[in-house]
C-alpha positions as CSV (number, residue, x, y, z in Angstrom):
1,M,-19.8,-1.7,14.4
2,Q,-16.2,-0.3,14.0
3,R,-13.6,-2.9,15.2
4,R,-10.8,-1.7,17.4
5,T,-7.7,-3.5,16.5
6,V,-5.2,-3.2,19.6
7,I,-1.7,-5.0,19.2
8,S,1.3,-4.2,22.2
9,L,4.7,-4.6,21.8
10,G,7.4,-5.5,25.0
11,T,9.4,-3.3,26.2
12,G,13.1,-4.1,24.6
13,L,16.3,-2.9,26.6
14,C,18.5,0.0,26.1
15,V,21.9,0.0,25.1
16,G,23.4,2.7,26.8
17,M,22.6,6.2,29.0
18,A,19.2,7.0,27.9
19,L,18.8,11.6,28.3
20,G,15.8,12.8,30.6
21,G,13.4,13.3,27.5
22,A,14.2,9.8,25.7
23,R,13.6,8.0,28.9
24,A,10.2,9.9,29.8
25,S,9.0,8.8,26.4
26,Q,10.5,5.0,26.6
27,E,8.6,4.5,29.6
28,L,5.5,6.1,28.1
29,G,5.6,4.2,24.4
30,L,4.3,5.2,21.7
31,Q,0.1,5.0,20.7
32,A,0.5,4.1,17.3
33,F,-2.7,4.3,15.2
34,T,-3.2,3.2,11.7
35,E,-6.1,2.3,9.1
36,N,-6.9,-0.9,7.3
37,L,-4.7,0.1,3.5
38,P,-3.4,-3.5,2.7
39,P,-0.9,-4.7,2.1
40,L,0.8,-2.0,4.0
41,N,-1.5,-1.6,7.1
42,Y,-5.1,-3.2,8.1
43,A,-6.6,-5.4,10.8
44,E,-6.8,-8.7,10.8
45,G,-8.7,-12.1,13.0
46,G,-8.2,-9.5,15.7
47,E,-4.8,-8.1,14.7
48,A,-3.0,-5.3,13.5
49,K,-0.9,-6.4,10.2
50,G,0.9,-5.9,7.2
51,F,4.2,-4.5,5.7
52,S,4.2,-0.7,7.7
53,T,2.6,-2.9,10.9
54,E,5.4,-5.2,11.1
55,L,7.8,-2.7,9.9
56,L,7.0,-0.2,13.2
57,Q,7.0,-3.4,15.4
58,M,10.8,-3.9,14.4
59,M,11.5,-0.3,15.1
60,G,10.5,-0.3,18.1
61,Q,11.8,-3.5,19.6
62,Q,15.0,-2.3,17.8
63,A,14.7,1.0,19.4
64,G,13.9,0.1,23.0
65,I,10.1,2.0,23.0
66,P,7.3,0.3,23.6
67,I,4.4,0.4,20.5
68,T,0.8,0.0,20.8
69,I,-1.0,0.5,17.2
70,E,-4.7,0.6,17.0
71,V,-6.4,0.2,13.6
72,L,-9.4,3.1,13.0
73,P,-11.3,5.0,9.8
74,W,-8.3,7.1,8.2
75,V,-10.0,10.6,9.7
76,R,-9.9,9.5,13.5
77,A,-6.8,8.0,12.9
78,M,-5.5,11.1,12.1
79,Q,-7.8,13.0,14.9
80,Q,-5.8,11.1,17.3
81,V,-1.6,11.7,16.2
82,Q,-3.5,15.8,15.8
83,D,-5.0,16.2,19.0
84,R,-2.0,13.9,21.6
85,P,1.0,13.5,22.1
86,G,3.1,10.5,22.2
87,T,0.9,9.4,18.9
88,L,2.0,8.5,15.9
89,L,0.3,8.0,12.1
90,F,0.7,5.6,9.2
91,S,1.2,4.8,6.6
92,L,1.0,8.4,6.2
93,T,1.5,10.7,2.8
94,R,4.7,13.3,3.5
95,T,2.8,16.4,1.8
96,P,3.9,19.7,1.7
97,E,0.6,20.6,3.1
98,R,1.2,18.2,5.9
99,E,4.9,19.3,6.5
100,T,5.0,20.8,9.6
101,Q,1.8,19.3,10.9
102,F,3.5,15.8,12.0
103,K,7.4,15.3,12.6
104,W,8.3,12.7,10.3
105,V,10.0,9.1,10.1
106,G,10.9,7.2,7.5
107,P,10.4,6.4,4.0
108,I,8.0,3.1,5.0
109,S,8.2,2.5,0.9
110,S,7.2,4.5,-2.2
111,R,3.9,4.9,-3.2
112,R,2.1,4.8,-7.0
113,I,-1.8,6.1,-7.4
114,V,-3.5,4.9,-10.4
115,L,-6.7,5.9,-11.2
116,F,-8.6,2.2,-12.7
117,K,-11.8,1.7,-14.4
118,L,-13.6,-2.2,-14.8
119,A,-11.8,-3.7,-17.7
120,A,-15.5,-4.3,-19.0
121,R,-16.4,-0.8,-19.3
122,K,-15.5,-0.4,-23.1
123,D,-17.5,3.0,-23.3
124,L,-15.1,4.6,-20.7
125,G,-11.5,5.3,-23.1
126,T,-8.4,6.6,-21.3
127,P,-9.3,9.9,-20.0
128,H,-6.7,12.9,-18.9
129,L,-7.2,15.1,-15.6
130,Q,-8.6,17.8,-17.8
131,R,-11.6,15.7,-18.6
132,L,-12.9,13.7,-15.6
133,A,-15.1,16.5,-15.1
134,G,-18.3,14.9,-14.3
135,A,-16.7,11.8,-14.0
136,K,-17.7,9.6,-10.7
137,I,-14.2,8.6,-9.1
138,G,-14.0,6.6,-6.0
139,V,-11.3,7.8,-3.7
140,V,-10.4,7.6,0.4
141,R,-12.0,10.6,2.9
142,E,-9.5,13.1,4.2
143,S,-6.4,10.8,2.2
144,A,-3.4,12.9,0.3
145,T,-5.3,11.6,-3.0
146,A,-8.6,13.0,-2.5
147,R,-6.7,16.3,-1.3
148,Q,-4.7,16.6,-4.9
149,M,-8.1,15.2,-6.4
150,Q,-10.0,18.4,-4.9
151,A,-6.4,20.7,-5.6
152,D,-7.0,19.7,-9.7
153,G,-10.6,21.1,-9.2
154,L,-12.5,18.1,-8.6
155,S,-15.4,18.1,-5.8
156,P,-16.8,15.9,-3.1
157,G,-20.4,15.2,-4.1
158,Q,-19.9,15.9,-7.6
159,E,-16.6,13.8,-9.6
160,L,-15.7,12.5,-5.8
161,D,-17.8,9.7,-4.0
162,L,-15.3,9.9,-0.9
163,A,-16.1,6.7,1.2
164,L,-14.0,5.2,4.0
165,D,-11.4,2.6,2.7
166,D,-10.5,0.9,-0.2
167,T,-12.4,-1.6,0.3
168,N,-15.7,0.3,0.0
169,N,-14.5,2.2,-3.4
170,L,-13.6,-1.4,-5.1
171,R,-17.8,-2.6,-4.2
172,K,-18.8,0.7,-5.5
173,L,-16.7,0.6,-8.5
174,L,-17.8,-3.3,-9.1
175,A,-21.4,-2.7,-8.6
176,G,-21.4,0.2,-11.5
177,R,-21.8,3.5,-9.2
178,M,-19.2,5.4,-10.2
179,E,-16.8,4.9,-13.3
180,Y,-13.2,5.4,-11.5
181,M,-11.3,4.5,-8.6
182,A,-8.1,6.2,-7.4
183,M,-6.1,3.3,-5.5
184,L,-2.6,2.3,-4.9
185,D,-1.8,-0.9,-8.1
186,W,-0.8,-3.0,-5.3
187,A,-3.4,-2.7,-3.3
188,A,-5.8,-2.5,-6.0
189,A,-4.2,-6.4,-6.5
190,W,-4.6,-7.4,-3.2
191,Q,-8.1,-5.8,-2.7
192,L,-9.5,-8.4,-6.0
193,Q,-7.3,-11.2,-5.1
194,Q,-9.5,-11.1,-1.4
195,V,-12.8,-11.3,-3.4
196,G,-11.7,-13.5,-6.0
197,L,-11.4,-11.8,-8.8
198,P,-8.4,-11.7,-10.9
199,Y,-6.1,-8.1,-11.1
200,S,-7.4,-8.3,-15.0
201,T,-10.7,-7.1,-13.4
202,L,-9.2,-3.6,-13.5
203,Q,-8.1,-1.6,-16.3
204,P,-5.4,1.3,-15.4
205,V,-6.2,4.7,-17.2
206,L,-3.8,7.4,-16.0
207,D,-0.9,7.0,-13.4
208,Y,-2.2,10.0,-11.3
209,D,0.5,10.5,-8.5
210,V,3.7,8.2,-8.6
211,D,6.2,10.7,-7.1
212,R,5.4,10.5,-3.1
213,S,6.4,8.2,-0.7
214,Y,4.7,7.0,2.7
215,W,6.1,7.6,6.1
216,F,5.0,7.3,10.2
217,G,4.2,11.0,11.7
218,L,4.6,11.5,14.8
219,N,2.5,14.5,16.8
220,P,3.9,17.4,16.4
221,R,5.0,17.8,20.2
222,A,7.3,14.7,20.0
223,D,10.3,14.7,21.5
224,E,13.4,15.0,18.9
225,S,15.5,12.2,21.0
226,L,12.1,10.6,20.4
227,V,11.9,11.6,16.4
228,R,16.1,10.2,16.0
229,R,16.0,6.8,17.7
230,L,13.2,6.0,15.4
231,Q,14.7,7.2,12.5
232,A,18.0,5.3,13.3
233,A,16.8,2.1,13.8
234,L,14.7,2.2,10.4
235,D,18.3,2.8,9.2
236,S,19.5,0.4,11.1
237,L,16.8,-2.4,9.4
238,R,17.4,-1.1,6.2
239,R,21.2,-1.0,6.5
240,D,21.0,-5.1,8.1
241,G,19.0,-6.5,5.4
242,R,15.9,-6.9,7.7
243,Y,13.7,-4.4,5.8
244,E,14.4,-5.9,2.5
245,R,13.5,-9.4,3.3
246,L,10.2,-8.0,5.2
247,R,9.3,-5.8,2.0
248,Q,10.1,-9.0,-0.2
249,R,7.2,-10.9,1.8
250,Y,4.4,-8.3,0.7
251,F,6.4,-7.0,-2.3
252,R,7.0,-10.0,-4.6
């Protein structure tokens, strides 16, 4: 059974007079959806945790906006935000394809996707993208990486082995069910730590996508005043050092 993890933030006090749209959005709040993508966002002990989760909580408190956070599989999380106003999705890669599908607040952090193999697989060399045809590559279903790999000519069911999350992809790689795995570099280190394995278990063989960032994405019908308030809250956290102190707890 899929665990549904929900946490709520109390309503903060607004400073100054709020406009009608902003007041309505504050009263209703936001329902945020995310996935298990540690250490950015994940469920642990019945709570949503991670860098992006804590950052969003701080933004909500700063802006006086109550926010509820629910952890779901990525496909379901994305569907919830696409279908419902008053919702937010994170951590979301900002791509040209998605640009008009959301209203954006961010960035949250940089994003470095790497192709890994098991270090023990001496039979696998250092691949070029053009040489991956026929290889089995683990990637999260409906992720930006999966979409980009398909645009690069790799096909689900052939080269691409689509999984619900990084944990499943690592298990398959360790079991020898695939040759490569596409994952955030620090997420790979976190996943290995959870199963008691050193980072040297994996060998990075290809920097696949290192030029994008993670963002918060709101439903496209979100009130512009709400978007502005969240962005202003994030900007304030960066200016006064709270963002950097939080980052150092997760990205040492």
